[in-house]
N, C-alpha and C positions, 0 to 999 in steps of 0.2 A: 499135490502129490498124494502119490499110491504110498499105502505103507507096504516097501520092499527095500529090505536091509540093500546097502550099499555093496557094489560090485569096482573093483578098481582093477585092471590091466594094466601093462605097461610091454613099451617094446624100442627098442635102440635100433637105429639102422644106420651104417653109416653110407651118404651118398658121395656120388662125388660132384662137383660143381666144372665150371668152363675149362675146356682143356689148356687156354691159353697162358692159365698161371697157374703156380703151382697150388692146389683145393685140396680142399677135403671138407667133411662136414656130417656132425650126428645128429642124428633127428630121434628124441625122444618124444611119446607118444602114448598118454598116460588116461585111459578114461579113468576120471576123478569121482563120477557119480554116475548111477545110473537107478530107473525106477522101469513104472510098466511104462513099454512103450517109449522112454526116452535114454538121454543120454547126454553127460554133459562132456568133454573130452580137451586135455592140455595138452599143445605142443611146442616144442623147446627147441630153435637151429641152433648149433652150434661149430660154426665156424672154424675149422681149423688149419684151412690153407691163406692165401693171401686176401684181402679184403676186398669185398664186394661191395657196390653199392646198388643193386636191388636184387629181387630175388620171388623166385615162383617155387611154389612145391606143389608139385604132384602125386595124388596114390590115387589106390584105387578101394571102393570096399567090398569085402567079400561076402555080404549076405543082406544086399539092398539097404542099407542103411543110405539117410538121404543128411545131409546137412541145413538146418532150420533157420541156425541165427550164428552170426560170426562175431568176432572182434579181435582188434588190432591187425585188419587186412579184410581185404574183399575176396570173394571166391564165386567160382563159377562150377555148375556139376550136367554132366551129362551121364546120363546111365549111372554107370558106378564109378564113373572118371571123377576126381574132384580136382581142382586147381584151387591153389593159394595164393595170392601177391598181396605184398606188403604194402602196409597202408606208407600215407607220406612221412612219416615220420619215423620208420622201422625200417629203412629199406637196405641202407647203412651198414655193414656188419662187419666188425675190425676181425683182426685173426684173433682165435681164442674166445674171442665175442659170439652175445649172443642175441639172440631176437625169438618173440614168441607169440604165442597168438591161441584164442581157444574159441571152443564154440560148444555150442548145443546142437543135438540130432536127434533120427528120430528111428526106431527099427520096428520089425515087425516080428523073424525068428530066433536071431540070433544078433549077436554084438562083438564080431572077433576081432583082433589087432591089424591093421591094414598091414603086410608082408614087405612092403616094399616103396619107396619113395625115389621121385627124383628132383635136384635142384636145379635149375635151371636148364632143361631140357635133360643132362646127364644122371643115367641109369645108377641106383648104388655099387659102387666096385669097394669099399671099404681103406682106409688108411688115407695117407695125403699123398696126391699125385704131383709132378711138375712137369711141365714142358721138356726135359731131358727123357732118356730112355728108361728111367728111376720106373722099374716095374709096379705095377698098384698091389695092393694086400692079396692078397686071395678073400675069397666071398666069405669064406668061411673062417674065415679070420673073427674072433669072437667079439660080439657088439663090448663095448663099454658101458655098465648099469644105468639102469635108467636111472632119473634124477628129479627129485621131487620140486615143489616153488622154492626150496630150499637155495642158498645161496655160500655155504658156508657159515664160519661160527658170524656171531652180529657183532659191528663195530661201531665206534663213534659215541664221543662222549655227548655228556646234557646238553653242550652249549650247540654241537652239531646235530642233534635231534630236533630240539627244538627248531632251529632254521629250516631243518629239512621237511619238519611236518606242514611246516606255514599255517593257511588257515585253514580250518576244518569244519565240517559240515556234519547235521545230525540227521541221518535216516530215520528219521522218528514217527512214533504208533507205528511200525511196521513187525519187525520180529519181536517186539515185544509187547504185540494188540494179543488180545485173548478173548475169548468166548467161554462164558463160564469157568476160566479156569485152565482153558485149552487152548495153549497158544496159537495164533492163525496171525500170518500176515495180514489178509482184507478183514481183519475182525472188525477196526476200527473205522473203514470206510477207504484205507487207500488201496490202490489197485497194485498187481501183484509188481513186484520190482523187475526192472528190464533192464537190460544196458544199456538201452536207450536213455535211460535216467541218469546211470550215471556218468555216459558219455557229456553227458549235459551240462553237471555238477562238476567233470575236470575241466569242462571248453569254460567253465566260468570262473575259474583261477582254483578252484580248490586243492590242496593236494594231502587233505586229511578227508577218511569218513569216520563216524563213528556209528554203530550198529548196536542198538541196544537188541537186548536179546531176551526173553522168557521164558523159562523152561516149566515151570506150575507142574500144569497133569501130564506132560511128556515125558516127566521120571516114575521108573517103574517103580513097582515096592522095594522093602526091605531086604534083605543086606543087601543086593548089590544095585538099589536106586539104577536101574540100566536106561540110559534114556534113550528115548524114538529112534531108532536109527533113522526114516526118515526125515525125522525134524533136525537131527545132526548134520543128515546131507543137505538138506535144504541150507542151512545154514553155512554150509561151506562153500555150496553153490553162491550166495548172497557175499558172502566174501572174497570168490574168487571175481567176482564181476569188477571189485575194485580193485583185488590185489594186483590181478592181471592186468589192471591199466597203468600201473607204476604206482598205483597212489596206497599211501600208510591206510592201513584200516585196523579201528578199534573194535573190539566184540568184549561183552560184559555178561553181567548176569544182574538183570534189570529191575522187574518185575515181581520177581521173587520174595521179594522183604516188605514190599505194600500191604496192610493189614485190609485196604479196601478193597484188594483185589481175591476174588476167590481162590483160595487151593496155595493161599502164599504161605509160607512155613521158615523164610530166613529170618525168624524175629527176635530181635535182639534180646527182649523180656519174656519170649515164652519159656516154660518150665522145663521143658526139655532138649537141654541144652546137648548134651551128646547127640541124641538123635540128629538134631541141628546138623551136628558140626558134621558126623560121618557121611549123612546126605550130600553134604556141602562138599567136603573131600571127595565125594564119589562121583559128582560131577563134576567138577574142574580138572578130575584126574582122565574123564573121557573127551573132555571136549579138549584140554592140552594135547592128546594122543593126538585126537584125528588134523591137530594143526604145528606139529611137535619139528617138522621141517620146512614150515614155510621161514620165507626171510625175516631178517628185523624189521620190516616195514608191516607187519601185526606187530600187534601188543595188546595186552589181556588185562582188560577191567574185573577186579577184585568182586564187586556189587556197585549198588547207584544208590544213593540218599539211603542209605538203611539208617534208623534210628525208631524211637519206640510210640511215633504218633505222635508226639506232644513237641510245639517249639521252643519250651524251654531251655533253662540250662539242660546239659547230659546230664544222666542219672547213673549211678552205679548199683549194681554192678553190669549194666545194660551198654556201657562203653571198652567193659573190658572184653564184653563178647564180640561187639566188633572187632579188636583189637585181635582177638582169637581168629576171626575167621578172617584176617587178613592176612595171617601167618602162617594159618595152614592153606591159605590160596599160594603163598608166597612158595613154601615148601613141594605143595603136589606137584604145581607146575614144574618146578627147578627137577624132581625128581624125575618124570616123565624121559626128560633125557631129548635127545637132538638140539636146533636151536632154543628150545625152552631152555636150558640153562644158560643161557646170556642175552636171550631178549629183554627189552623192556617190560616192566608190569607196572600197574598202575594202581594205586588203594587209596580209600578213600577217608576220612574220616567221620564222625556222627554229623549226618542232612551232607554232606558236602557243603558244610558251611564254614567258612575260611574264620571268623572267630572261633570256634568250637574246635579247629584243627591246628591254629597257628597258637591258640592263647594257653593256657594251662588248665584243659580240662578233663586232661584226660589220654590224649591220641599219643598213641607207641608206635614209632616205627619198627615193623616188621625186622628182624635179622635177615641176612642171605648167605647161611651156611654153606646151601649147598648148590651155588652159584658157580660156572665153571672160573677153573683156577687161570683160564685165559687170558682173565678180564684184569686190566693192570689194578691193581690195589687201590690206588687214590679213585679211582672210577668209580660212579652207583650204577644202579641196574634196576634203581625202583625210583616210579615218580607220583607227587599226590595229586590227587584230583579233587578239583573244589567245581563249585557253582554261582553263577554271577546272575541274580535278576534283582538288585536292588537300584531304585525303590521299589516295589513291587506294587505300591500304587499306580505308579507308570508302565512298569513291564507285563505287569499279570491279571493284574484286579479288570474284571470284565463293566467296565461303566467308564462311562465320555466326562468322568469327571477331572482327570491328569491325563495328560493327550499331550503334552511338552516337557521338554529337559534340555539341560545344558543352559550355555550361555545367551543362545541363540534364541530361547524362551522368549515369545514376544505379547505372553501375556500370562504375567504372575498369578494368577487364580487357576491355571493349569498346570503350573508347576509343582508339583514335590516340594516340602520343606526339607526334605533331606536328601540323600543319596544322588548327591550332586558330583562333577568332575575328584575335587578337591576329595570326597568320602572312596569314590574310587579309586584314586592315586594310593591313600593310604591301606586302604585294606589287603590289595595287590601287595606292595609294600611287606605288610604282614608277610604274608606266604613266600615275600624274596628273601628277609632277615632269616626268615625262621626256618626257611628250606633251601631255596637255592644257592644261597651261601655257603651251603655243604656241600652240591653236588647233586639233589632232590629236584631232576626238573618239576616246573609245576605247570597241569593241564587245565585250564577251565575249559571243562568237559561241556557246559552247557551256557550258554548265554542267548539275548533278544529280549523281543518288548511285541506283544500283540496289536496286530492291526484296526485303528481307529479311528480310518479315519471316515468311519459312519457320523462320527460323532465331532470330527477335525479335521477336514480337508488337506491340510497342512502335518499333519500327524508321521506322517512317510518319512518326514524332512527330519523329525526327532528321533523318530526311530533311526534315523541312517546316523546323524549325528552321536548316537547313544552305540550303535554295533562299531563305529569309528574311532571314539575314544577308548571303548572297552579292548579292543584288538592291540591299539597303538598301546595303551597304557601297560597291556600283559606283556609284550614283546619287550618293552624297557624293563619291565622287572624278570625275562626271563622263563614265560609261562606261554605256552600258547594254546590255542581257544578251537571251540566247536560251535558255531550257531547253531539251537535249537530249532529244529523245521519239523512241523509237527504235519504237514503233507495239507493244512487247513489253510485254503484261502478265503480272503473275505473276513465279514468283520472278526476280531478277535482271534481271527490266524495268524501262523508264524511263518508258515509258510514264503521261501524263495522262490521253488518251482511250482507249475502244477504237473504232478506226475504220470497225471492220465494222457499227456500231450506232449510231456518231456519238454517243456518251454518253461522260459524264465517268464515272473511273476512280476518280481520285485528289483528289478535293474541296479536301482537308487542306492539298497541298500547293501545290494551284493556291489557296486563300486566301492562304495563308503568302506566295506569292510578290505576289500584289496588293495584299498586305501593307507589302510591303520597300520 
């Protein structure tokens, strides 16, 4: 990505449909991002007339632009003329319903918004037409305002949210990857993120994608702490790849709190807490403002695995600082307005550890005083984030010693002496008893186990058992889940997919997750 400020443009065009029925349509075309020689666009069709069962949208570019990649439909281009047809799943549009697609394009001299559209062969006339003699609206009728990815206030209680999020997957080691403290999505060996990969993840059955994000050296100096515009644009592009496909999307601040990463600054036991809090507030203000109109399928997570670098009992005032970060996050996001006043926000405790979050170690739920007054008083809009990798000697230790887990284990010497099903159940029950019963849903944002088939050919069977049990236990206790995938296949890898070819590599584990 070239370092270039985002360029946004939009236009709404009313388009007539087939004359055989009451017809009318609004097309919203938005240039959502732009960089040197390229751009991303989002297009939404709103059907104002009778229901239709399929659609074909036509328009022409005015400056020689070309479509290079399109999702939620198919396209053909001849010269300046572009025709987009519905996909198999979005051809039917009810009255007042919508269909959307997005695309990436290229340009050389300019990128003006198309000035006219046709839908199913009919030119733009405006308003709604009927088979009777009712006159069409004048072409000079002012168009309705262009809309962004938002769909109005965020609705749905905790139980609905957990059900709708379904099974989740992490796009790990991508937007949180960095080289010498500078974020880069390919720095840790993964390829550039593509729509083909997201299509494959969705086709596998996942309904939520968690996208870890680092900011680090992309943050400017005090007092503005301005995030690099090209980096924000790339984050938005990746979010759009999932959000535009109807998935839930979660983004966070992921690598900025690790002492082992160069340039990390969100350190809870550092001396400069005033400056840290100011920087944290400014970054989230910029990120939340960028996404303020996105639908309720976008969730923000305040931070990832934040602690003071040791795995023992939480220390004070470090835990107090973590609580302060969470409160700043909630207040800042809410104050940016739009759908941010009502969207679900995710906050972690110490190192996203269940015991240190649910137990009496100092975790404090943030208040939510700036949330929308339209949210029913009895409903929350805050979720609690934890991770689950117990027992670590099975899930994460890079050794062939412990390769089996659960009641199906055949070799006791290869099975950990702790962290089995009863322990997992008890841990997730703690989160239920502490938070879920009070209306705060829980999100197990990371879980999984590494590939040890080089030491035990049967290892994948137990990895699948572990994933199935974790997902089903979390569901039992009102929690959603997201498998940790770091993009690495082979020995000690977490990957379920090959990101280069956008293919499945661990169908057995995916099947287990979907059965959980």
